[in-house]
C-alpha positions as CSV (number, residue, x, y, z in Angstrom):
1,M,75.5,34.7,70.4
2,P,78.0,32.0,72.4
3,K,78.6,29.5,70.1
4,I,78.5,25.4,71.5
5,L,80.1,22.9,70.1
6,I,78.6,19.4,71.0
7,A,80.9,16.3,70.3
8,D,79.2,13.0,71.0
9,D,79.0,9.8,69.4
10,D,75.1,9.5,70.2
11,D,73.1,11.3,67.6
12,S,70.0,11.3,69.7
13,L,71.9,12.9,72.4
14,R,73.5,15.7,70.3
15,R,69.7,16.5,68.9
16,V,68.4,17.0,72.5
17,L,71.3,19.1,74.1
18,A,71.6,21.1,70.7
19,A,67.5,21.9,71.0
20,V,67.9,22.5,74.7
21,L,70.8,25.1,74.2
22,E,69.2,26.5,71.2
23,K,66.1,27.2,73.0
24,A,68.1,29.0,75.7
25,G,69.8,31.2,73.0
26,Y,73.0,29.7,72.4
27,Q,74.3,28.8,68.2
28,T,75.3,25.2,68.0
29,L,77.7,23.0,66.6
30,T,78.0,19.5,66.3
31,A,80.5,16.7,66.0
32,R,80.2,12.6,65.9
33,N,83.4,11.7,66.7
34,G,87.4,13.6,67.4
35,K,88.6,13.7,63.5
36,E,85.1,15.7,62.8
37,T,85.7,17.9,66.7
38,L,89.0,18.8,65.6
39,A,87.8,20.0,61.6
40,T,85.2,22.1,63.1
41,V,87.6,23.8,66.1
42,K,89.8,24.2,63.2
43,K,87.1,26.2,61.0
44,A,84.8,28.0,63.8
45,E,85.6,30.0,66.6
46,V,83.4,27.8,69.3
47,D,82.9,29.4,73.0
48,V,82.2,26.4,74.8
49,I,82.9,22.4,73.6
50,L,80.7,19.8,75.3
51,L,82.8,16.8,74.8
52,D,82.1,13.4,75.3
53,I,84.9,10.7,76.7
54,F,84.0,7.7,74.3
55,L,84.0,9.7,70.7
56,G,84.5,6.1,68.7
57,D,87.9,7.2,67.1
58,A,89.0,8.9,70.0
59,N,89.6,9.7,73.8
60,G,87.8,13.0,74.8
61,L,90.1,13.7,77.6
62,E,93.2,13.0,75.2
63,L,91.7,15.0,72.5
64,I,91.8,18.1,74.7
65,R,95.1,18.9,74.2
66,D,95.0,19.1,70.6
67,V,91.8,20.9,70.5
68,Q,93.5,23.7,72.3
69,K,96.0,23.8,69.9
70,F,93.7,25.3,67.6
71,N,91.3,27.1,70.8
72,S,93.1,27.9,73.5
73,T,90.1,30.3,75.2
74,A,87.3,27.7,74.5
75,S,86.0,26.2,78.3
76,I,85.6,22.4,77.8
77,I,83.0,20.2,79.8
78,I,83.1,16.9,79.7
79,I,80.4,14.4,79.3
80,T,80.2,10.8,80.3
81,A,77.8,7.8,80.9
82,H,80.5,6.6,83.2
83,G,80.8,9.0,85.8
84,T,83.7,7.9,88.6
85,T,85.9,10.2,91.0
86,Q,89.0,9.5,88.8
87,T,87.3,10.3,85.6
88,A,86.6,13.7,87.4
89,I,90.1,13.9,88.5
90,D,91.3,13.0,85.2
91,A,89.2,16.0,83.6
92,A,90.4,18.5,86.1
93,K,93.8,17.7,85.5
94,Q,92.9,18.0,81.7
95,R,92.1,21.6,82.8
96,A,88.6,20.6,81.7
97,Y,86.2,23.5,83.0
98,G,83.6,20.8,84.5
99,Y,82.1,17.7,84.3
100,L,78.5,16.4,83.9
101,T,77.4,12.8,83.8
102,K,74.5,11.3,81.6
103,P,71.8,11.1,81.6
104,V,72.5,14.9,81.6
105,D,70.3,17.0,83.6
106,K,69.1,20.5,82.5
107,K,69.3,22.6,84.8
108,A,72.7,21.7,85.6
109,L,73.7,21.9,82.0
110,L,72.3,25.1,80.9
111,A,73.8,26.5,84.6
112,L,77.3,25.1,83.9
113,V,77.5,26.1,80.2
114,A,76.1,30.2,81.3
115,R,79.3,29.9,83.5
116,A,81.6,28.6,81.0
117,A,80.7,31.2,78.1
118,S,81.1,33.9,80.7
119,A,84.7,32.7,81.6
120,T,85.8,32.2,77.8
121,N,84.4,35.7,77.0
122,Q,86.2,37.0,80.0
123,T,89.5,35.5,78.7
124,Q,89.1,36.5,75.2
125,S,88.7,40.3,76.7
126,A,92.0,39.8,78.4
127,L,93.8,38.5,76.0
128,R,93.5,41.4,74.1
129,N,95.0,43.7,76.6
130,V,98.7,43.6,75.7
131,N,99.7,45.2,79.0
132,T,98.8,42.0,80.8
133,K,101.9,40.5,79.0
134,R,103.9,43.5,79.4
135,A,103.3,43.4,82.8
136,S,104.2,39.8,83.5
137,Q,107.5,40.2,81.0
138,S,108.8,43.2,83.6
139,A,108.0,41.2,86.4
140,M,110.1,38.5,85.2
141,E,112.8,40.2,84.8
142,I,113.3,41.8,88.0
143,D,112.7,38.4,89.6
144,R,115.7,36.6,87.3
145,Q,118.0,40.0,88.5
146,G,117.2,38.9,92.3
147,R,115.9,41.9,93.3
148,L,112.4,42.6,95.4
149,V,109.1,43.0,92.8
150,G,107.7,46.7,93.5
151,Q,109.1,50.1,92.3
152,S,106.4,51.8,94.7
153,I,107.4,55.1,96.3
154,A,107.0,53.2,99.6
155,M,109.7,50.5,98.8
156,Q,112.3,53.1,97.8
157,P,113.8,53.4,101.6
158,V,114.0,49.6,101.4
159,Y,115.8,49.4,98.1
160,Q,117.9,52.4,99.5
161,M,118.7,50.8,103.6
162,I,119.6,47.3,102.2
163,G,122.1,48.9,100.1
164,R,123.7,51.0,102.9
165,A,123.3,47.7,105.3
166,A,125.0,45.4,103.0
167,V,128.3,47.3,103.0
168,S,128.4,46.8,106.3
169,D,128.7,44.3,108.9
170,E,126.5,46.1,111.5
171,T,123.3,43.9,113.2
172,V,119.9,44.4,111.3
173,L,116.7,44.7,112.6
174,I,113.7,44.1,110.0
175,L,110.3,45.1,111.5
176,G,106.9,44.5,109.4
177,E,103.8,43.0,109.9
178,S,103.6,39.0,108.4
179,G,104.2,38.3,105.0
180,T,105.9,41.1,103.6
181,G,109.3,39.7,103.1
182,K,111.6,40.0,105.8
183,E,113.4,36.8,105.0
184,L,114.0,37.8,101.2
185,V,115.3,40.9,102.5
186,S,117.7,39.6,104.5
187,Q,118.6,36.9,101.7
188,L,119.3,40.2,99.7
189,I,121.7,42.1,102.5
190,H,123.8,38.8,102.6
191,Q,124.0,38.3,98.9
192,N,124.9,41.8,98.4
193,S,127.9,41.5,101.5
194,P,131.0,40.7,101.6
195,R,130.0,37.3,102.9
196,A,128.0,36.3,100.0
197,D,129.5,33.4,99.4
198,N,129.7,32.1,103.0
199,P,126.9,30.3,105.1
200,F,123.5,31.7,105.1
201,V,121.6,30.3,108.0
202,V,117.8,31.0,108.8
203,F,116.5,30.4,112.5
204,D,113.0,30.6,113.6
205,C,112.4,31.6,117.3
206,G,109.0,31.1,117.4
207,A,109.1,27.7,115.6
208,I,111.1,25.7,118.0
209,S,110.0,24.7,121.7
210,P,111.7,26.9,124.2
211,N,113.8,24.3,126.3
212,L,115.0,23.7,123.1
213,I,116.1,26.8,121.7
214,E,119.6,27.2,123.2
215,S,120.4,24.2,122.4
216,A,119.7,24.9,118.5
217,L,121.1,28.1,118.5
218,F,124.7,27.6,120.2
219,G,124.9,24.0,120.4
220,H,125.4,21.1,122.9
221,V,127.9,18.6,123.8
222,K,127.6,15.0,124.3
223,G,125.6,14.0,127.5
224,A,124.4,17.6,128.6
225,Y,120.9,16.4,128.5
226,T,119.2,12.7,128.0
227,D,118.7,12.5,124.3
228,A,122.1,14.3,123.7
229,H,124.1,11.1,122.8
230,T,126.6,13.6,120.2
231,S,127.8,16.8,120.2
232,R,126.0,19.1,118.0
233,K,126.9,22.8,116.6
234,G,124.3,25.2,116.8
235,K,123.1,27.6,114.4
236,F,125.6,30.2,115.4
237,E,128.4,27.7,114.7
238,Q,127.0,26.7,111.6
239,A,126.4,30.7,110.4
240,D,130.4,30.7,111.3
241,T,132.2,33.6,108.3
242,G,128.7,33.9,107.1
243,T,125.3,35.5,108.3
244,I,122.7,33.9,110.7
245,F,119.2,34.8,109.9
246,L,116.9,35.1,113.5
247,D,113.3,35.3,112.8
248,E,110.4,36.4,115.3
249,I,113.4,37.3,117.5
250,G,110.5,38.7,119.9
251,E,109.6,35.0,120.5
252,L,112.9,34.3,122.3
253,P,112.4,33.4,126.0
254,A,114.4,35.7,128.3
255,E,116.8,33.4,129.4
256,V,118.2,33.3,125.9
257,Q,117.7,36.5,125.3
258,M,120.7,37.4,127.9
259,K,122.7,34.7,126.1
260,L,122.3,36.3,122.7
261,L,122.9,39.9,124.6
262,R,126.5,38.0,125.2
263,V,127.0,36.5,121.9
264,L,126.4,40.5,120.6
265,Q,128.8,41.5,122.7
266,E,131.8,39.1,122.8
267,R,130.9,37.3,119.6
268,E,131.2,34.0,121.5
269,V,128.9,30.9,122.0
270,E,128.7,28.4,124.9
271,P,127.3,25.0,124.0
272,V,124.6,23.7,126.4
273,G,126.7,21.3,128.9
274,S,130.1,22.9,128.3
275,N,132.5,25.4,130.2
276,E,134.1,26.3,126.7
277,R,133.5,29.4,124.8
278,R,134.0,29.3,121.1
279,T,134.7,32.2,118.9
280,V,131.8,33.0,115.9
281,N,132.4,35.6,113.0
282,V,129.0,35.8,112.2
283,R,126.7,39.0,110.9
284,I,123.4,38.8,112.6
285,I,120.3,39.9,111.0
286,A,117.2,40.2,113.2
287,A,113.5,40.1,112.1
288,T,109.9,40.6,113.9
289,N,106.8,41.4,113.5
290,R,105.9,42.7,117.0
291,R,106.6,46.1,118.5
292,L,109.6,45.5,120.2
293,E,109.4,49.3,122.4
294,E,106.0,48.1,123.7
295,A,107.4,44.6,124.6
296,V,110.4,46.7,126.2
297,E,108.3,48.6,128.0
298,Q,106.1,45.6,129.0
299,R,109.4,43.7,130.5
300,A,108.7,40.9,127.8
301,F,111.7,41.5,125.9
302,R,115.3,42.8,127.3
303,E,115.6,46.6,126.3
304,D,119.7,46.3,126.1
305,L,119.2,43.9,123.9
306,Y,116.8,45.6,122.0
307,Y,119.6,48.4,121.5
308,R,122.0,46.0,120.2
309,L,119.9,44.5,117.5
310,N,118.5,48.0,116.2
311,V,121.6,49.3,115.1
312,V,120.4,49.3,111.4
313,P,116.8,49.3,111.2
314,I,114.5,48.2,108.2
315,V,111.1,49.0,108.3
316,L,108.8,47.1,105.4
317,P,105.6,48.7,104.4
318,P,102.4,46.2,104.2
319,L,101.3,45.8,100.9
320,R,97.9,48.1,101.6
321,E,100.4,50.6,101.2
322,R,102.3,49.7,98.4
323,K,99.0,48.7,96.0
324,E,100.6,49.8,93.0
325,D,102.7,47.0,93.0
326,I,99.8,44.6,93.2
327,P,99.8,43.8,89.1
328,E,103.4,43.3,89.1
329,L,103.3,40.9,92.0
330,V,100.8,39.0,90.5
331,S,102.1,38.8,87.1
332,L,105.4,37.9,88.9
333,F,103.9,34.8,91.0
334,T,101.2,33.6,87.8
335,R,104.8,33.0,85.7
336,R,106.4,31.6,88.6
337,F,103.6,29.0,89.6
338,V,103.1,28.6,85.8
339,E,106.9,27.1,85.2
340,E,106.6,25.3,88.5
341,Y,103.7,23.4,88.0
342,N,103.9,22.8,84.0
343,L,101.2,24.9,83.2
344,P,100.5,25.9,79.8
345,D,101.0,30.0,80.0
346,V,98.1,32.0,82.0
347,G,96.8,35.2,81.7
348,I,95.3,37.7,83.8
349,S,92.2,39.6,83.3
350,S,91.8,43.4,84.0
351,E,89.1,42.7,86.4
352,V,90.6,40.6,88.3
353,L,94.0,43.2,88.7
354,R,91.5,46.1,90.0
355,Q,89.7,43.5,92.8
356,L,93.1,42.0,93.6
357,T,94.0,46.1,93.8
358,A,90.9,46.8,95.8
359,Y,91.7,43.7,98.6
360,E,93.6,45.4,101.6
361,W,95.3,42.0,101.8
362,P,96.0,41.4,105.8
363,G,98.5,38.4,105.3
364,N,100.7,40.9,102.6
365,V,102.6,39.4,99.8
366,R,102.3,36.3,101.5
367,E,98.7,36.0,101.0
368,L,98.5,37.0,97.6
369,E,101.0,34.5,96.6
370,N,98.9,31.8,98.4
371,A,95.9,33.2,96.2
372,I,97.2,32.9,93.0
373,K,98.9,29.6,93.8
374,R,95.3,28.6,94.9
375,A,93.5,30.2,91.5
376,L,96.0,28.5,89.4
377,V,94.7,24.8,90.8
378,I,91.2,25.8,90.3
379,C,91.5,27.2,86.7
380,A,90.8,25.4,83.6
381,G,91.2,27.8,81.0
382,Q,94.1,30.4,80.2
383,M,93.2,33.5,81.9
384,L,92.6,33.8,85.7
385,L,89.3,35.5,86.1
386,P,87.4,36.4,89.1
387,E,85.7,32.9,89.5
388,H,88.8,31.9,90.7
389,F,89.6,33.9,93.8
390,T,85.9,33.6,95.5
391,H,88.5,32.8,98.5
392,V,89.7,36.5,98.4
393,G,87.4,38.5,100.6
394,H,87.3,41.9,99.4
395,E,84.9,45.0,98.2
396,G,85.6,44.0,94.7
397,Q,84.8,39.8,94.6
398,P,81.9,38.5,92.0
399,D,78.1,39.2,94.0
400,I,76.6,36.1,92.6
401,G,75.2,34.5,95.1
402,R,77.3,36.6,97.8
403,D,75.9,37.4,101.4
404,S,77.1,40.4,103.0
405,S,76.9,38.7,106.2
406,I,79.4,35.8,104.8
407,T,82.9,36.3,106.3
408,T,86.1,36.1,104.4
409,A,86.9,33.0,106.7
410,E,83.4,31.6,105.5
411,L,84.3,32.9,102.1
412,G,86.9,30.1,101.5
413,V,85.6,27.2,102.9
414,T,82.2,27.7,100.6
415,A,84.7,27.5,97.5
416,L,86.7,24.8,98.5
417,L,83.0,23.0,99.9
418,R,81.5,23.9,96.1
419,G,84.4,22.3,94.5
420,Y,84.4,19.2,96.4
421,V,80.5,18.8,96.2
422,E,80.6,19.4,92.6
423,R,82.7,16.6,91.8
424,Y,80.9,15.0,94.3
425,L,77.5,14.8,92.5
426,A,79.0,14.6,89.2
427,A,80.8,11.4,89.8
428,V,78.5,9.6,92.5
429,S,75.9,6.8,91.2
430,E,72.5,6.7,92.3
431,E,73.1,4.5,95.3
432,G,75.6,6.5,96.8
433,A,73.6,9.7,96.5
434,G,71.6,9.9,99.8
435,E,75.5,10.2,101.4
436,L,76.6,13.4,100.8
437,H,76.2,14.9,104.2
438,A,78.0,12.1,106.1
439,H,80.9,12.7,103.3
440,V,81.1,16.2,103.9
441,R,80.9,15.8,107.8
442,A,83.6,13.3,107.5
443,L,85.8,16.0,105.2
444,F,85.8,18.5,107.6
445,E,85.2,16.9,111.3
446,K,88.3,14.6,110.8
447,P,91.2,17.8,110.5
448,L,89.1,19.4,113.1
449,F,89.0,16.8,115.5
450,R,93.0,16.7,114.4
451,I,93.9,20.1,114.7
452,V,92.6,20.5,118.3
453,L,94.3,17.2,119.6
454,E,97.5,19.1,118.1
455,H,96.9,21.8,120.4
456,T,95.8,20.1,123.4
457,N,98.9,17.8,123.0
458,G,96.5,14.7,123.2
459,N,94.3,16.0,126.1
460,R,91.2,14.5,125.2
461,S,88.9,16.3,128.0
462,K,90.4,19.4,126.9
463,A,90.2,18.7,123.2
464,A,86.2,18.1,123.7
465,E,86.0,21.3,125.9
466,L,87.2,23.4,123.2
467,L,85.1,21.5,120.8
468,G,81.9,22.2,122.9
469,I,80.7,18.6,122.5
470,N,80.4,15.6,125.0
471,R,84.0,13.3,125.8
472,N,82.1,10.0,125.2
473,T,81.2,11.8,121.8
474,L,84.7,13.1,121.1
475,H,86.0,9.7,121.7
476,T,83.0,8.0,119.5
477,K,84.6,10.4,116.9
478,L,88.5,9.6,117.0
479,S,87.7,5.7,116.9
480,E,85.0,6.1,113.9
481,Y,88.0,8.5,112.1
482,K,90.8,6.6,113.6
483,L,92.5,9.1,115.0
């Protein structure tokens, strides 16, 4: 039977809350102030704490840290009669599980306490599993040594090829789906090569406008074009004596492909607007998630350049083919972001590991990394639980409220929207209770219009067509949102 501590300076409210919770099958304890709250937490193993912000001798938000010193697993729900948006934000910053305003709604109370008690139970169960801690330590040791994480069979050929490529100076082509770690592999090759103390320059061929790529790669001289007020070295000259990593090489325009071929053959660059060629001593590593053989067949990529690049190929397996590495990666990312965000130590429940391992991860390691980041932001306790990963669309995710027709994208939006609505409802006054739809509409419409306008380069007619709305309606919305 979950044990609930009700900490509030209002005698009548304590009695009412205790009666409601006991009727629902919970065991309750009460405290009138901060001193009694800490004394109770020290001697009793409570599962959920209903904590008033104003306790007479203490501020509930400031008391959370002291409470967690004696009970790090209990879920804390903040209660206050003065609900504001800032109070809700402050409660979340202190990693409170939830937030309720007075007068407390009975249904909302029981629903939130049930979820909080379940989270506490899962956290306590997971903490008893020492394998979680061991996995975390193992992952961090590997990371501190500067190696890729993962000991799966699928990764062994990758490690061998990195070692062989590092001791040579040949051009390397790294192949793999988006998010598999191609840039990390290029860094490891450079760090283990004789050029390790020299520059490592990264250039994303798909991130720069085609008419600027040539100048960015090979540089330009003053007056080469209208805005060329000074001469500038390109990425190849910046990488001289070191390594240049050309990411998404398959996106390189045809005219630049020809000039890159010349660099590979002659190790010389010719800045835009100059007739002078400059020698560069640079090791080239390229990467792509495209099938370059097909691009060659379709004449979208030069065959001679493909063979010049594909001297030492390294193929990275997708995460779905190395699922045994997922627990180690989860532990690594969790520990890394806990340190980065200056959070208390956070563990991983076995149920989470099971669910994350069941998922196919179309976005590969990058998607997993972002999922851990998002979960740590959402997490209010000491343990990552399934409820923190409702945005991950996989077979093993919680069935509560799950509609089989909902897509992964809809699940992600639903999770974000639920958090926003709960915070809004917790903080809003009765006068503003009828404005929720307008608030949510503005929350999603404004960034939607901004993204579509960026896509159409400000063309409102095309944006209205893409959105499926009248141009006058779009104009009105843009004025409303001051876009």
